[in-house]
C-alpha positions in Angstrom: 121.1 107.3 71.2 122.0 109.7 74.0 125.0 109.2 76.3 123.0 110.9 79.1 122.7 108.7 82.2 119.2 107.4 83.0 117.5 109.2 85.8 116.3 106.1 87.7 113.2 106.3 89.8 111.6 109.0 87.8 109.0 109.2 85.0 111.7 110.7 82.8 113.9 107.7 83.6 111.1 105.4 82.4 110.9 107.2 79.1 114.7 107.1 78.8 114.6 103.4 79.2 112.0 103.2 76.4 114.0 105.5 74.1 117.1 103.4 74.5 115.4 100.1 74.0 116.2 99.0 77.6 113.8 97.2 79.8 112.6 99.7 82.5 113.9 99.1 86.0 111.4 98.7 88.9 112.0 102.2 90.3 111.4 103.8 86.9 108.3 101.7 86.3 106.9 102.5 89.7 107.6 106.3 89.2 105.9 106.2 85.8 102.9 104.3 87.2 102.5 106.7 90.1 102.7 109.7 87.9 100.1 108.3 85.5 97.7 107.5 88.5 98.2 111.0 89.9 97.5 112.5 86.5 94.3 110.4 86.1 93.1 111.7 89.5 93.9 115.3 88.8 92.3 115.2 85.4 89.1 113.6 86.7 89.5 110.3 84.8 89.2 108.4 88.1 87.7 109.2 91.5 89.2 106.5 93.7 92.3 104.9 94.9 93.0 101.5 96.5 94.1 101.6 100.2 94.8 98.4 102.2 92.1 97.8 104.8 94.6 97.9 107.7 95.9 101.3 106.6 92.4 102.7 106.2 91.6 101.5 109.7 94.6 103.3 111.1 93.7 106.5 109.2 90.1 106.2 110.5 91.3 106.2 114.1 93.1 109.5 113.6 90.2 111.4 111.9 88.3 114.2 113.5 84.7 113.2 114.3 83.2 115.2 111.4 85.6 113.7 108.9 85.0 110.2 110.3 81.3 110.7 109.9 81.9 111.5 106.2 84.0 108.4 105.8 81.3 106.3 107.5 78.7 107.8 105.2 80.8 107.1 102.1 82.0 103.6 102.9 79.8 102.4 105.7 80.4 102.3 109.5 80.6 98.5 109.5 83.2 98.4 106.8 85.3 101.1 108.6 84.8 99.2 111.8 86.1 96.0 110.1 89.1 98.0 108.8 89.9 99.2 112.3 89.6 95.7 113.7 92.1 94.5 111.0 94.5 97.3 112.0 94.2 96.4 115.7 94.8 92.7 115.0 97.8 93.5 112.9 99.2 95.8 115.6 98.8 93.1 118.2 100.8 90.7 116.0 103.7 93.1 115.8 
């Protein structure tokens, strides 16, 4: 077993937890999950990510018209409109 301190919040830290038979902490688990998801995207194993509806609505509001048209074509203008509505409602609650 190594005396090296665990590098918390990193994929290496997650592996260090496993090698030392310690349960992985939340920051290390999150870092390992994020790294794995990014690798799947880069390697072409997946083509999508989950985004909360409110966040997608905010993003849609900031897009150039040509990019917004692409988003509408991919997801549908009614769905994007609903996401924008949710974002607006959430902003009014804040």
